[in-house]
C-alpha positions as CSV (number, residue, x, y, z in Angstrom):
1,M,-24.5,-9.2,-10.4
2,E,-22.6,-12.0,-11.6
3,F,-20.6,-14.2,-9.2
4,D,-18.9,-17.8,-9.8
5,T,-21.0,-19.9,-7.5
6,R,-19.2,-23.2,-8.2
7,S,-17.6,-24.2,-4.4
8,T,-13.6,-24.9,-4.6
9,H,-12.3,-27.2,-1.9
10,D,-9.1,-26.4,0.2
11,Q,-7.3,-29.5,-1.0
12,D,-7.8,-28.4,-4.6
13,F,-7.3,-24.6,-4.1
14,R,-3.7,-23.2,-5.3
15,V,-3.1,-20.2,-3.3
16,R,-1.1,-17.5,-5.4
17,A,0.7,-15.7,-2.8
18,G,2.1,-12.2,-3.4
19,Q,4.1,-10.3,-1.8
20,D,1.9,-9.5,0.9
21,G,0.7,-13.2,1.0
22,R,-2.6,-12.6,-0.5
23,V,-4.5,-14.5,-3.5
24,A,-4.7,-12.2,-6.3
25,L,-8.4,-11.2,-7.1
26,V,-9.2,-10.1,-10.6
27,L,-12.3,-7.9,-11.7
28,V,-13.4,-8.8,-15.4
29,V,-15.7,-5.8,-16.5
30,E,-17.1,-7.4,-20.0
31,D,-20.3,-7.1,-21.9
32,E,-19.4,-10.1,-23.8
33,R,-20.3,-13.2,-21.9
34,D,-18.2,-15.5,-24.2
35,I,-15.4,-13.1,-23.6
36,R,-15.9,-13.1,-19.5
37,E,-16.2,-16.9,-19.4
38,V,-13.0,-17.3,-21.6
39,L,-10.8,-14.8,-19.4
40,R,-12.5,-16.2,-16.3
41,R,-11.2,-19.9,-16.9
42,Y,-7.6,-19.0,-18.2
43,L,-7.3,-16.6,-15.2
44,E,-8.6,-19.6,-12.7
45,R,-5.9,-21.9,-14.4
46,E,-3.0,-19.4,-13.2
47,A,-4.8,-19.7,-9.5
48,H,-6.5,-16.1,-10.0
49,G,-9.5,-15.4,-7.9
50,V,-12.3,-13.9,-10.7
51,L,-15.3,-11.9,-10.3
52,T,-16.9,-10.9,-13.7
53,C,-19.8,-8.5,-14.4
54,G,-21.3,-7.4,-17.7
55,T,-22.3,-3.8,-17.0
56,G,-20.3,-0.4,-15.7
57,A,-22.6,0.0,-12.8
58,E,-21.8,-3.4,-11.9
59,G,-18.1,-3.1,-12.4
60,L,-18.3,0.4,-10.0
61,R,-19.9,-1.4,-7.7
62,L,-17.8,-4.5,-7.4
63,L,-14.8,-2.1,-7.7
64,R,-16.0,-0.6,-4.3
65,E,-17.1,-3.8,-2.7
66,A,-14.7,-6.2,-3.7
67,D,-11.3,-4.4,-3.3
68,P,-9.7,-6.2,-6.5
69,D,-6.0,-6.5,-7.2
70,L,-6.6,-6.0,-10.9
71,V,-9.2,-4.7,-13.2
72,L,-9.8,-6.3,-16.9
73,L,-11.6,-3.2,-18.0
74,D,-13.8,-3.5,-21.6
75,L,-14.1,0.5,-22.0
76,G,-16.8,0.0,-24.7
77,L,-19.5,-0.7,-22.2
78,P,-23.5,-1.0,-23.1
79,D,-24.2,1.4,-20.1
80,I,-21.4,3.7,-19.2
81,D,-18.3,4.6,-20.4
82,G,-15.7,2.6,-19.5
83,L,-13.1,5.6,-18.8
84,E,-15.5,6.4,-15.7
85,I,-14.6,2.9,-14.2
86,L,-10.8,3.8,-15.1
87,D,-11.2,6.6,-13.1
88,A,-12.5,5.2,-10.3
89,A,-10.1,2.5,-10.3
90,T,-6.9,4.7,-10.7
91,A,-8.4,6.8,-7.9
92,T,-7.9,4.0,-5.4
93,H,-4.5,2.8,-7.3
94,T,-6.0,-0.4,-8.7
95,P,-4.3,-1.5,-11.4
96,V,-6.3,-1.6,-14.9
97,I,-5.5,-3.6,-18.1
98,A,-8.0,-1.9,-20.7
99,L,-9.8,-4.2,-23.2
100,T,-11.4,-2.5,-26.6
101,A,-11.9,-2.7,-30.0
102,R,-11.0,1.1,-30.2
103,A,-7.7,0.5,-32.1
104,A,-6.7,4.2,-33.1
105,V,-3.4,5.4,-31.5
106,E,-5.5,8.4,-30.0
107,N,-7.7,6.0,-27.9
108,R,-5.0,4.2,-26.7
109,I,-2.8,7.3,-25.6
110,E,-6.1,8.4,-23.8
111,G,-6.6,5.2,-21.7
112,L,-2.9,5.1,-20.7
113,Q,-2.7,8.9,-20.0
114,R,-6.1,8.2,-17.8
115,G,-4.1,5.6,-15.7
116,A,-4.6,2.1,-17.7
117,D,-1.5,0.1,-16.7
118,D,-1.9,-1.9,-20.2
119,Y,-4.1,-1.8,-23.3
120,V,-5.2,-5.0,-25.2
121,T,-6.9,-4.6,-28.7
122,K,-9.7,-7.2,-29.6
123,P,-9.5,-9.8,-30.9
124,F,-6.8,-10.8,-28.3
125,S,-5.5,-14.1,-27.2
126,P,-6.6,-15.2,-23.5
127,K,-3.0,-16.4,-22.9
128,E,-1.6,-13.1,-23.7
129,V,-4.0,-11.2,-21.5
130,V,-3.0,-14.1,-18.6
131,L,0.7,-12.6,-19.1
132,R,-0.3,-9.0,-19.2
133,V,-1.9,-9.7,-15.9
134,A,1.0,-11.1,-14.4
135,A,3.5,-8.4,-15.6
136,V,1.1,-5.8,-14.4
137,L,1.1,-7.5,-10.8
138,G,4.6,-7.9,-10.9
139,R,5.3,-4.4,-11.6
140,R,2.7,-3.1,-9.0
141,A,4.1,-5.5,-6.3
142,T,5.5,-4.2,-3.2
143,P,9.0,-5.1,-2.9
144,A,9.4,-8.2,-0.6
145,A,10.8,-7.6,3.0
146,A,14.0,-8.7,3.7
147,G,13.2,-12.4,5.5
148,P,10.0,-13.3,7.4
149,L,7.7,-10.9,9.1
150,T,7.6,-10.9,12.8
151,Y,4.4,-9.7,15.1
152,G,4.1,-9.2,18.8
153,G,7.9,-9.0,19.9
154,G,8.4,-12.4,17.8
155,R,5.5,-14.2,19.0
156,L,3.9,-14.7,15.7
157,W,6.5,-15.3,12.6
158,I,5.4,-15.4,9.0
159,D,7.5,-16.1,5.8
160,A,5.2,-15.9,2.7
161,D,8.2,-17.0,0.2
162,R,8.1,-20.2,2.2
163,H,4.4,-20.3,3.1
164,E,5.5,-21.1,6.8
165,V,3.9,-19.7,10.1
166,Q,5.4,-20.0,13.5
167,V,4.1,-19.2,16.9
168,G,6.5,-18.9,19.7
169,G,9.1,-20.7,17.8
170,R,6.7,-23.6,16.9
171,L,5.7,-24.2,13.3
172,V,2.1,-24.2,12.5
173,A,0.6,-25.9,9.5
174,L,-2.5,-24.5,8.0
175,T,-4.8,-24.8,5.3
176,P,-5.1,-22.8,2.1
177,S,-7.9,-21.0,4.0
178,E,-6.4,-20.6,7.4
179,W,-3.5,-19.1,5.8
180,G,-5.3,-16.9,3.6
181,I,-7.2,-15.5,6.2
182,L,-4.3,-14.8,8.6
183,V,-1.9,-13.2,5.8
184,A,-4.9,-10.7,4.9
185,L,-5.2,-9.6,8.5
186,A,-1.3,-9.4,9.0
187,S,-0.8,-7.1,5.8
188,R,-2.4,-4.7,8.0
189,P,-2.6,-5.3,11.7
190,G,-5.0,-3.5,13.8
191,R,-7.1,-3.0,10.6
192,V,-10.7,-4.8,10.8
193,Y,-11.6,-7.0,7.9
194,S,-15.2,-8.1,7.3
195,R,-16.1,-11.5,6.8
196,L,-17.1,-10.7,2.8
197,E,-13.7,-8.9,2.4
198,L,-12.0,-12.1,3.9
199,V,-13.9,-14.3,1.5
200,N,-12.8,-12.4,-1.6
201,R,-9.1,-12.6,-0.4
202,V,-8.9,-16.3,0.5
203,R,-11.4,-17.6,-2.1
204,G,-11.2,-14.7,-5.2
205,Y,-15.2,-14.8,-5.4
206,A,-18.1,-15.2,-3.0
207,Y,-21.1,-17.4,-3.2
208,E,-24.2,-17.7,-0.9
209,G,-23.2,-19.3,2.5
210,Y,-19.7,-19.4,2.4
211,E,-19.4,-15.7,4.1
212,R,-20.7,-17.8,7.2
213,T,-17.8,-20.5,6.7
214,I,-15.1,-17.9,7.5
215,D,-16.2,-18.3,11.5
216,S,-15.3,-21.8,11.1
217,H,-12.2,-21.3,9.5
218,V,-11.1,-18.9,12.2
219,K,-11.9,-20.9,14.7
220,N,-9.7,-23.8,13.3
221,L,-7.0,-21.1,13.0
222,R,-7.1,-20.0,16.3
223,H,-7.0,-23.5,17.6
224,K,-3.9,-24.2,15.5
225,L,-2.2,-20.7,16.6
226,D,-3.0,-21.5,20.3
227,D,-2.7,-17.8,21.4
228,P,-6.2,-15.9,21.4
229,E,-4.4,-12.5,21.1
230,I,-3.4,-13.0,17.6
231,V,-7.1,-12.8,15.8
232,E,-9.2,-10.8,17.5
233,T,-13.2,-10.6,16.9
234,V,-14.6,-7.0,16.4
235,V,-18.4,-7.7,17.1
236,G,-21.0,-6.9,14.4
237,V,-17.7,-5.9,12.1
238,G,-15.3,-8.9,11.6
239,Y,-11.7,-9.8,12.5
240,R,-8.2,-8.1,13.0
241,L,-4.7,-9.0,13.9
242,G,-4.3,-8.2,17.6
243,L,-0.5,-8.2,17.1
244,D,1.7,-5.0,16.3
245,R,4.2,-5.7,13.5
246,D,7.8,-5.7,14.6
247,S,10.0,-3.0,13.2
């Protein structure tokens, strides 16, 4: 399994906030290493988190474990048919852009009929792929709520458009990692997120040791929020937002 193991410091990390405030995580399933690396670099320039792998088996595993926001999928993989991964992704409503050397119209039609959101034929321009990623994510985005979201009868206030958080009317300044954790938890109040899930949603990739630092970020987040009921620990599992979203 291939992960980008390079460290990225908070002050250098540009948070890409979608309609639900999460960073966008793109999974690239491509057996040609050079293509994987080019796509990774271009996507990271646009502040996307990127996971890469070179086989279909790894792709299926990452699809299950990392819950990506979008998959760039080579249909001509060495071990399994890329259409099998396409079927798995569409079953979980994960958008897919197919990458393939199969230029025949019938091949493109089959991919689209099986659930692909877009289709790019090799050779392609990495810039074009990045634009297509942005377009698909934009089409799949949930319409923004009218104004900020509030929780717990107004105790917590999150405005993703303005990138602001308030607790009890007090504006709270958060680092990108703290912001990412909070909006991930707030996207589904009460749902428990594991540390690995939070790593992927905040950083867009995982590397040895970083999963443990989530606890430090949560500790700092709780100190700044100064309300112990907002972020709750579920022992042995992870964290959840302890407040209900206001209607």
